[in-house]
C-alpha positions as CSV (number, residue, x, y, z in Angstrom):
1,M,76.6,181.7,95.4
2,A,77.0,183.3,91.8
3,S,80.6,182.0,91.7
4,T,79.6,178.6,92.7
5,L,77.0,178.6,89.9
6,S,79.6,179.7,87.5
7,Q,81.8,176.9,88.5
8,V,79.2,174.3,88.0
9,F,78.6,175.5,84.4
10,R,82.1,176.7,83.2
11,D,83.2,173.5,81.6
12,N,79.8,172.8,79.9
13,P,79.3,173.7,76.3
14,L,76.5,176.4,75.6
15,P,73.5,175.5,73.4
16,L,73.7,177.1,70.0
17,N,70.0,178.1,69.8
18,H,68.5,179.5,73.0
19,I,65.8,181.7,71.7
20,I,62.9,179.3,71.2
21,P,61.0,178.4,74.5
22,L,59.7,174.8,75.1
23,D,56.0,174.0,74.2
24,F,55.0,173.7,77.9
25,T,51.6,172.2,77.2
26,S,53.1,169.4,75.3
27,V,55.3,167.9,78.0
28,H,54.2,166.1,81.1
29,S,57.5,165.4,82.8
30,L,60.6,167.5,83.1
31,P,62.9,167.1,80.0
32,E,66.5,166.5,80.5
33,S,67.2,169.8,78.9
34,H,65.5,171.6,81.8
35,V,67.0,169.7,84.7
36,W,69.4,171.7,86.5
37,P,72.5,170.3,88.4
38,A,72.9,170.8,92.1
39,F,74.7,173.9,93.3
40,D,74.8,176.1,96.3
41,G,71.2,177.2,96.9
42,F,69.7,174.7,94.5
43,P,67.7,172.4,94.6
44,F,65.6,174.9,96.4
45,G,66.0,174.7,100.1
46,T,64.4,176.7,103.0
47,T,62.9,180.2,102.4
48,Y,62.4,182.7,105.0
49,P,59.0,184.2,105.5
50,G,58.2,186.5,108.4
51,E,58.9,190.1,109.2
52,K,62.6,189.4,110.1
53,F,63.3,188.2,106.6
54,S,61.0,190.3,104.5
55,I,62.2,193.2,102.3
56,P,61.2,196.7,103.5
57,I,57.7,198.0,102.5
58,I,58.0,201.8,101.6
59,D,55.1,204.2,101.2
60,L,56.0,206.5,98.4
61,M,54.0,209.3,100.1
62,D,56.0,209.0,103.4
63,P,57.6,212.3,104.1
64,N,60.7,210.1,104.9
65,A,60.6,208.1,101.8
66,A,64.0,209.1,100.5
67,Q,65.7,208.1,103.8
68,L,63.7,204.7,103.9
69,V,64.6,204.0,100.3
70,G,68.3,204.7,101.0
71,H,68.3,202.3,104.0
72,A,66.5,199.7,102.0
73,C,68.9,199.9,99.1
74,E,72.0,199.6,101.4
75,K,70.8,196.8,103.5
76,W,68.6,194.8,101.0
77,G,69.0,196.1,97.5
78,A,65.3,195.8,97.0
79,F,61.9,197.0,98.5
80,Q,58.2,196.9,98.1
81,L,56.5,200.1,97.0
82,T,53.1,201.2,98.0
83,S,51.1,204.3,97.3
84,H,52.8,204.5,93.9
85,G,49.8,205.8,92.1
86,L,49.4,203.0,89.5
87,P,45.7,202.3,89.1
88,S,44.7,198.8,90.1
89,I,42.6,198.5,87.1
90,L,45.5,199.1,84.8
91,T,47.7,196.4,86.7
92,D,44.7,194.1,86.3
93,D,44.4,194.8,82.6
94,V,48.1,194.4,81.9
95,E,48.1,191.1,83.7
96,S,45.1,190.0,81.8
97,Q,46.6,190.9,78.5
98,T,49.8,189.2,79.4
99,R,48.0,186.0,80.3
100,R,46.1,186.3,77.0
101,L,49.4,186.4,75.1
102,F,50.9,183.4,76.9
103,A,47.7,181.4,76.5
104,L,48.2,181.3,72.8
105,P,49.4,178.0,71.3
106,A,53.0,177.7,70.9
107,H,53.1,177.8,67.1
108,E,51.0,181.1,67.3
109,K,53.5,182.8,69.8
110,M,56.3,181.8,67.4
111,K,55.0,184.3,64.9
112,A,56.3,187.0,67.0
113,L,59.7,185.5,67.7
114,R,62.3,187.9,69.0
115,L,65.4,188.2,66.8
116,P,68.6,186.8,68.2
117,S,70.0,190.3,68.3
118,G,67.2,191.3,70.8
119,G,64.6,193.8,70.7
120,T,60.7,193.3,70.9
121,G,59.3,189.8,70.7
122,Y,58.7,186.4,72.1
123,G,61.5,184.1,73.3
124,Q,63.7,182.8,76.0
125,A,65.2,185.0,78.8
126,R,68.2,187.1,77.6
127,I,70.3,185.4,80.2
128,S,69.8,182.0,78.8
129,P,72.8,181.7,76.5
130,F,75.0,181.6,79.7
131,Y,73.6,178.3,80.9
132,P,73.8,174.8,79.4
133,K,70.4,174.1,80.8
134,F,67.1,175.8,79.8
135,M,64.8,177.7,82.2
136,W,61.2,176.9,82.8
137,H,60.3,180.3,81.5
138,E,58.9,182.1,78.4
139,G,59.0,185.8,77.9
140,F,57.8,188.7,75.7
141,T,60.0,191.8,75.6
142,I,58.6,195.2,74.6
143,M,61.0,197.9,73.6
144,G,59.0,200.9,72.4
145,S,55.8,199.8,70.5
146,A,54.6,196.3,70.3
147,V,52.2,196.9,67.4
148,D,54.1,195.1,64.6
149,H,54.5,191.9,66.7
150,A,50.9,192.1,68.1
151,R,49.5,192.3,64.6
152,K,51.2,188.9,63.9
153,L,49.5,187.4,67.0
154,W,46.1,189.0,66.7
155,P,45.7,190.3,63.1
156,D,42.1,191.6,63.7
157,D,42.2,192.2,67.4
158,Y,45.7,193.5,68.4
159,K,44.7,197.0,69.6
160,G,43.6,196.1,73.0
161,F,46.9,194.5,73.8
162,C,48.8,197.4,72.5
163,D,46.8,200.1,74.2
164,V,47.1,198.5,77.6
165,M,50.9,198.0,77.2
166,E,51.5,201.6,75.9
167,D,49.4,203.0,78.9
168,Y,51.2,200.7,81.4
169,Q,54.8,201.8,79.9
170,K,53.6,205.5,80.2
171,K,52.7,205.1,83.8
172,M,55.9,203.1,84.7
173,K,57.9,205.7,83.1
174,E,56.4,208.5,85.2
175,L,56.9,206.4,88.3
176,A,60.4,205.4,87.4
177,E,61.2,209.2,87.0
178,S,59.7,209.9,90.5
179,L,61.8,207.0,91.9
180,L,65.0,208.4,90.3
181,H,64.4,211.7,92.1
182,I,64.0,209.7,95.4
183,F,67.2,207.7,94.8
184,L,69.1,210.9,94.1
185,E,67.7,212.6,97.2
186,S,68.6,209.5,99.2
187,L,72.2,210.0,97.9
188,D,72.0,213.7,98.5
189,I,72.7,214.3,94.8
190,S,70.8,216.9,92.8
191,K,69.4,216.3,89.3
192,E,71.9,218.7,88.0
193,E,74.8,216.7,89.6
194,Y,73.3,213.5,88.2
195,R,73.1,214.9,84.6
196,S,76.6,216.2,84.9
197,T,78.1,212.9,86.3
198,T,76.2,210.8,83.8
199,I,77.2,213.2,80.9
200,Q,73.9,212.7,79.0
201,R,74.8,213.9,75.5
202,G,71.8,215.6,73.9
203,H,68.2,214.9,74.8
204,K,67.7,211.2,73.8
205,A,65.1,209.2,75.5
206,C,65.9,207.2,78.6
207,N,66.7,203.5,78.3
208,T,63.7,201.4,79.1
209,A,62.2,197.9,78.4
210,L,59.1,196.1,79.5
211,Q,59.6,192.3,80.0
212,L,56.5,190.1,80.3
213,N,57.4,186.8,82.2
214,S,55.6,183.5,82.1
215,Y,56.3,180.6,84.4
216,P,54.0,177.7,83.6
217,P,53.1,174.9,86.1
218,C,56.1,172.7,86.2
219,P,56.0,168.8,86.6
220,D,59.2,168.8,88.8
221,P,59.7,172.3,90.3
222,N,62.6,171.2,92.6
223,R,64.8,170.4,89.6
224,A,63.8,173.2,87.3
225,M,64.8,176.9,87.4
226,G,62.4,179.5,86.6
227,L,65.0,182.3,86.1
228,A,68.6,181.8,86.9
229,P,70.3,183.9,89.6
230,H,71.3,187.3,88.1
231,T,71.5,191.1,88.7
232,D,69.8,193.6,86.5
233,S,71.9,195.8,84.2
234,L,70.3,199.3,84.3
235,L,69.6,201.6,87.2
236,F,66.6,199.8,88.7
237,T,63.8,197.6,88.0
238,I,60.1,197.8,88.9
239,V,58.3,194.4,89.1
240,H,54.6,193.6,89.2
241,Q,54.1,190.2,90.6
242,S,50.8,188.2,90.1
243,H,49.2,186.7,93.3
244,T,51.7,183.6,93.0
245,S,55.1,183.9,94.7
246,G,58.2,183.0,93.0
247,L,60.7,186.0,93.1
248,Q,63.6,185.4,95.5
249,I,66.5,187.6,96.4
250,L,69.8,186.5,98.0
251,R,70.4,188.0,101.5
252,D,74.1,188.0,102.7
253,G,74.5,185.8,105.5
254,V,70.9,184.3,105.3
255,G,70.3,182.8,101.8
256,W,67.3,183.1,99.4
257,I,64.5,185.2,100.7
258,T,61.0,184.8,99.0
259,V,59.5,188.2,98.2
260,F,55.9,187.4,98.7
261,P,53.4,189.3,96.6
262,L,51.7,192.2,98.5
263,E,48.4,193.4,97.2
264,G,48.8,196.7,95.3
265,A,52.6,196.7,95.8
266,L,55.4,196.9,93.3
267,V,58.9,195.5,93.8
268,V,61.9,197.8,93.2
269,N,65.3,196.3,92.9
270,V,68.7,197.9,92.4
271,G,70.5,197.5,89.2
272,D,74.2,197.6,88.3
273,L,74.3,201.0,86.9
274,L,72.8,202.4,90.3
275,H,75.5,200.2,92.1
276,I,78.1,202.0,90.1
277,L,76.6,205.4,90.4
278,S,76.3,205.1,94.2
279,N,79.9,203.9,94.3
280,G,78.8,200.5,95.7
281,R,76.8,201.9,98.4
282,Y,73.5,200.6,96.9
283,P,74.5,197.0,95.7
284,S,72.6,195.5,92.8
285,V,70.7,192.6,94.2
286,L,71.1,189.0,93.0
287,H,67.7,187.5,92.4
288,R,66.0,184.5,90.7
289,A,62.5,183.0,90.0
290,V,61.4,179.6,91.2
291,V,58.5,177.6,89.7
292,N,55.6,175.5,91.2
293,Q,53.6,172.6,90.2
294,A,50.1,174.0,90.4
295,E,49.8,177.6,89.2
296,H,50.9,179.6,86.2
297,R,52.9,182.6,87.5
298,I,53.0,185.8,85.6
299,S,55.3,188.8,86.3
300,L,56.2,192.2,84.6
301,A,59.6,193.9,84.9
302,Y,60.1,197.4,83.8
303,F,63.8,198.3,83.4
304,Y,64.9,201.9,83.6
305,G,68.1,203.6,82.8
306,P,69.8,206.6,81.2
307,P,70.3,206.8,77.4
308,A,72.6,204.3,75.9
309,D,75.4,206.8,75.1
310,S,75.4,208.2,78.7
311,L,78.5,207.8,80.7
312,I,78.0,206.5,84.2
313,S,80.5,207.4,87.0
314,P,80.5,207.0,90.7
315,L,79.2,210.1,92.5
316,C,82.4,211.0,94.0
317,N,81.1,213.3,96.7
318,L,79.5,210.3,98.4
319,V,80.8,209.9,101.9
320,S,81.2,206.9,104.3
321,S,79.4,206.7,107.7
322,G,82.3,208.4,109.2
323,Q,82.0,211.4,106.8
324,Q,85.3,210.7,105.1
325,V,85.3,211.1,101.4
326,V,85.5,207.7,99.6
327,A,87.5,207.4,96.4
328,P,85.7,206.0,93.2
329,R,85.6,202.3,93.2
330,Y,84.6,201.9,89.6
331,R,85.8,203.5,86.4
332,S,83.4,205.4,84.2
333,V,81.5,203.4,81.6
334,S,78.9,204.2,79.1
335,V,75.7,202.5,79.3
336,K,76.0,200.7,76.0
337,E,79.6,199.6,76.9
338,Y,78.4,198.2,80.2
339,V,75.4,196.4,78.6
340,D,77.9,194.8,76.1
341,L,80.3,193.9,78.9
342,K,77.4,192.3,80.9
343,E,76.3,190.3,78.0
344,K,79.9,188.8,77.6
345,H,80.8,188.3,81.3
346,K,77.5,188.3,83.1
347,E,77.9,188.6,87.0
348,K,81.7,189.3,86.6
349,A,81.1,192.6,84.7
350,L,80.9,194.8,87.8
351,S,84.3,193.4,89.1
352,L,86.0,194.2,85.6
353,L,85.3,197.9,86.3
354,R,86.9,198.0,89.8
355,L,89.6,200.5,90.3
């Protein structure tokens, strides 16, 4: 599907300015700038509900959690996580603050516009420049503290937003570190081997970002794209969905599977760096977001990875099902080098590292 999508767009010029979202409250029909051409899997066709086509649900407290996570990553590239310890009052608060932000008038949100080079702030999805059509989406990225940007939005009332986001990021980092241990255990890798393999120079902080996503009601959802098909670049992503469904993953041999929100659960999906680290055993999952005509959908994505100067290599002691040692399938790459590669070549980045 990804190659088909690339073929559709390869001869089309890219827009020069892709950072400013549409003022969604001012339009009542889908602008041509947001009408996507047909390609394999779009317009949106059949989705697959039911147990057979649902991603695994894993209880983090299950004694066999590592084994279950490993199986889910191999077969699906994603799973829903319960018993993760994140208080429901915190997820309610962070969703409330997210809705508060996106409910601001467009000209107010523009005060916190993200720079073209990235970082914290309001704007289009980072993958937007790869496509000649705009997505029915607006986002707010938080890398570190959001105080400077929040002050621009609420000069006298920014503390509530910042406190909730800071608390959420703290709890998500703790959860991500627990999940990293589970991932390593599922691969039969010790933390020492992981540190040795990734060659983490010094004691720099891990590489994280919190992305707040807004998908307003769309007048013509079957011709609009919420978030184009893509994989995430870092080790893994933890997603909180509001009660409205919209996240879909691509299942080989089946098609697009809707990941329906499960009360109290978080979605975890494999990213490209974990794909490399696992030597392809845990494939990064292609996913997208669809929109609807009636409801405003919110989601929060927490991206987790090693420091930018870390070197990522396949864990070469991984074995196949026949217990035969498998040679490295990918060359070593620093996190920064891979992120730069992904920004230039998008879904082709992994293939460029193949040995």
